[in-house]
C-alpha positions as a Markdown table, in Angstrom:
| # | Residue | x | y | z |
|---|---|---|---|---|
| 1 | Met | 10.7 | 23.9 | 26.6 |
| 2 | Gly | 12.0 | 24.1 | 23.1 |
| 3 | Glu | 10.9 | 22.1 | 20.2 |
| 4 | Ser | 12.7 | 18.9 | 19.5 |
| 5 | Leu | 14.7 | 18.2 | 16.1 |
| 6 | Tyr | 12.0 | 15.7 | 15.5 |
| 7 | Glu | 9.3 | 18.3 | 15.4 |
| 8 | Thr | 11.2 | 21.1 | 13.6 |
| 9 | Asp | 13.3 | 18.9 | 10.9 |
| 10 | Phe | 12.1 | 15.5 | 10.5 |
| 11 | Tyr | 14.7 | 14.7 | 7.9 |
| 12 | Gly | 17.5 | 16.1 | 10.0 |
| 13 | Trp | 15.9 | 14.1 | 13.1 |
| 14 | Ile | 16.3 | 10.9 | 11.0 |
| 15 | Asn | 19.7 | 11.6 | 9.8 |
| 16 | Gln | 21.0 | 12.5 | 13.5 |
| 17 | Gln | 19.4 | 9.2 | 14.6 |
| 18 | Val | 21.4 | 7.0 | 12.0 |
| 19 | Asn | 24.4 | 8.6 | 12.8 |
| 20 | Phe | 23.8 | 7.8 | 16.6 |
| 21 | Leu | 23.1 | 4.3 | 15.9 |
| 22 | His | 25.6 | 3.6 | 13.6 |
| 23 | Ser | 28.3 | 5.2 | 16.0 |
| 24 | Gly | 26.9 | 3.2 | 19.0 |
| 25 | Lys | 25.8 | 6.3 | 20.8 |
| 26 | Phe | 22.4 | 4.5 | 21.9 |
| 27 | Ser | 21.9 | 6.5 | 24.8 |
| 28 | Glu | 21.9 | 9.5 | 22.6 |
| 29 | Thr | 19.0 | 8.2 | 20.5 |
| 30 | Asp | 15.3 | 9.4 | 20.5 |
| 31 | Met | 14.0 | 5.9 | 21.2 |
| 32 | Asp | 10.6 | 6.8 | 22.0 |
| 33 | Asn | 10.2 | 8.4 | 18.3 |
| 34 | Ile | 12.1 | 5.8 | 16.8 |
| 35 | Val | 9.8 | 3.1 | 18.0 |
| 36 | Glu | 6.7 | 5.3 | 17.1 |
| 37 | Glu | 8.0 | 5.8 | 13.6 |
| 38 | Ile | 8.8 | 2.1 | 13.2 |
| 39 | Glu | 5.4 | 1.4 | 14.2 |
| 40 | Glu | 3.7 | 3.8 | 11.7 |
| 41 | Met | 5.8 | 2.4 | 9.0 |
| 42 | Gly | 4.4 | -1.3 | 9.4 |
| 43 | Lys | 1.0 | 0.4 | 9.5 |
| 44 | Ser | 1.7 | 2.4 | 6.3 |
| 45 | Ile | 2.9 | -0.8 | 4.6 |
| 46 | Ala | -0.4 | -2.8 | 5.8 |
| 47 | Arg | -2.4 | 0.5 | 4.5 |
| 48 | Ala | -0.5 | 0.1 | 0.8 |
| 49 | Leu | -1.7 | -3.8 | 0.8 |
| 50 | Glu | -5.4 | -2.8 | 1.5 |
| 51 | Ser | -5.1 | 0.4 | -0.9 |
| 52 | Arg | -3.9 | -1.7 | -3.6 |
| 53 | Leu | -6.5 | -4.4 | -3.1 |
| 54 | Glu | -9.1 | -1.8 | -3.1 |
| 55 | Ile | -8.4 | -0.5 | -6.5 |
| 56 | Leu | -7.9 | -4.0 | -7.8 |
| 57 | Leu | -11.2 | -5.4 | -6.8 |
| 58 | Met | -12.9 | -2.3 | -7.8 |
| 59 | His | -11.7 | -2.6 | -11.2 |
| 60 | Leu | -12.2 | -6.1 | -11.4 |
| 61 | Leu | -15.9 | -5.5 | -10.3 |
| 62 | Lys | -16.0 | -2.7 | -13.2 |
| 63 | Trp | -14.5 | -5.3 | -15.8 |
| 64 | Gln | -17.1 | -8.0 | -14.9 |
| 65 | Tyr | -20.4 | -5.8 | -14.0 |
| 66 | Gln | -19.9 | -3.3 | -16.9 |
| 67 | Pro | -18.3 | -4.8 | -19.7 |
| 68 | Ser | -19.8 | -2.7 | -22.3 |
| 69 | His | -17.2 | 0.2 | -20.8 |
| 70 | Arg | -14.1 | -2.1 | -20.5 |
| 71 | Ser | -11.0 | -0.4 | -21.5 |
| 72 | Lys | -7.4 | -0.1 | -21.9 |
| 73 | Ser | -6.9 | 2.0 | -18.9 |
| 74 | Trp | -8.8 | -0.5 | -16.9 |
| 75 | Arg | -6.8 | -3.4 | -18.2 |
| 76 | Ile | -3.7 | -1.4 | -17.4 |
| 77 | Thr | -4.9 | -0.4 | -13.8 |
| 78 | Ile | -5.6 | -4.4 | -13.1 |
| 79 | Val | -2.2 | -5.3 | -14.4 |
| 80 | Glu | -0.3 | -2.4 | -12.4 |
| 81 | Gln | -2.0 | -3.4 | -9.5 |
| 82 | Arg | -1.5 | -7.1 | -9.6 |
| 83 | Leu | 2.2 | -6.4 | -10.2 |
| 84 | Ala | 2.6 | -4.2 | -7.4 |
| 85 | Leu | 0.7 | -6.3 | -4.9 |
| 86 | Ala | 3.0 | -8.9 | -5.8 |
| 87 | Lys | 6.1 | -7.0 | -5.4 |
| 88 | Leu | 4.6 | -5.7 | -2.1 |
| 89 | Leu | 4.1 | -9.4 | -0.8 |
| 90 | Arg | 7.5 | -10.3 | -2.1 |
| 91 | Lys | 9.3 | -7.8 | -0.1 |
| 92 | Asn | 6.9 | -8.1 | 2.9 |
| 93 | Pro | 6.2 | -11.9 | 3.1 |
| 94 | Ser | 4.8 | -11.5 | 6.7 |
| 95 | Leu | 2.0 | -9.5 | 5.2 |
| 96 | Lys | 0.6 | -12.7 | 3.7 |
| 97 | Pro | -1.5 | -13.6 | 6.7 |
| 98 | Lys | -3.0 | -10.5 | 6.5 |
| 99 | Val | -4.5 | -10.9 | 3.1 |
| 100 | Pro | -7.8 | -12.5 | 3.8 |
| 101 | Asn | -8.9 | -9.7 | 6.3 |
| 102 | Ala | -7.3 | -6.8 | 3.8 |
| 103 | Ile | -9.4 | -8.6 | 1.2 |
| 104 | Ala | -12.4 | -8.2 | 3.3 |
| 105 | Glu | -12.0 | -4.6 | 4.3 |
| 106 | Ser | -11.0 | -3.5 | 1.1 |
| 107 | Tyr | -13.8 | -5.0 | -0.8 |
| 108 | Ala | -16.4 | -3.3 | 1.3 |
| 109 | Asp | -14.8 | 0.4 | -0.1 |
| 110 | Ala | -14.3 | -1.2 | -3.6 |
| 111 | Ile | -18.2 | -1.8 | -4.0 |
| 112 | Ile | -18.7 | 1.9 | -3.3 |
| 113 | Arg | -16.1 | 3.2 | -5.4 |
| 114 | Ala | -17.3 | 0.5 | -8.1 |
| 115 | Ser | -20.7 | 1.9 | -7.8 |
| 116 | Val | -19.8 | 5.6 | -8.0 |
| 117 | Glu | -17.9 | 5.1 | -11.0 |
| 118 | Thr | -20.5 | 2.7 | -13.0 |
| 119 | Asp | -23.6 | 4.5 | -11.6 |
| 120 | Leu | -24.8 | 0.9 | -10.8 |
| 121 | Pro | -26.5 | 0.3 | -7.3 |
| 122 | Gln | -24.2 | -0.9 | -4.6 |
| 123 | Asn | -26.4 | -3.9 | -4.3 |
| 124 | Thr | -25.3 | -4.9 | -7.8 |
| 125 | Phe | -22.4 | -6.3 | -6.8 |
| 126 | Pro | -21.9 | -9.4 | -4.1 |
| 127 | Lys | -22.0 | -8.4 | -0.5 |
| 128 | Thr | -18.8 | -10.3 | 0.0 |
| 129 | Cys | -15.8 | -10.5 | -2.1 |
| 130 | Pro | -16.5 | -13.2 | -4.8 |
| 131 | Tyr | -12.7 | -13.6 | -5.9 |
| 132 | Lys | -10.3 | -15.9 | -4.5 |
| 133 | Phe | -6.8 | -14.0 | -4.0 |
| 134 | Glu | -5.1 | -16.8 | -6.2 |
| 135 | Asp | -7.6 | -15.6 | -8.9 |
| 136 | Val | -7.0 | -11.8 | -8.2 |
| 137 | Met | -3.4 | -12.3 | -8.9 |
| 138 | Asn | -3.8 | -14.7 | -11.5 |
| 139 | Lys | -2.8 | -12.6 | -15.1 |
| 140 | Asp | -5.1 | -14.7 | -16.9 |
| 141 | Phe | -8.0 | -14.0 | -14.7 |
| 142 | Trp | -10.8 | -11.5 | -16.4 |
| 143 | Pro | -14.2 | -12.0 | -14.5 |
| 144 | Glu | -17.2 | -12.2 | -17.1 |
| 145 | Pro | -20.5 | -11.2 | -16.3 |
């Protein structure tokens, strides 16, 4: 059995499937792979939420626990992640209920990364996220030591 277009030319497969759907040729669509790809898109969007939160939380921890090293770069990263998170949630409002769990998941990794970047022991940082999501997203929130 030969390889399918899905396996050999993903972009070509996408265009083929779009054409089938636009022209109403539903019986010719590769429904199994379409479903798989849509599920993966959803997972990817959820991963983007966690990834952006992790970077933001890590930088807020660095900001709070290593004030002598604060830099314009850290400030830019914090602002950039806030803007990107706001946009992600604006375009995907059904992600909002996932935020509390995403914070918990992301915070654990943020501690590890903040520890590596600051050379501070992991137990320097609180075990659970000390910030409310509303604060994390507030442009005026800059945690102090």
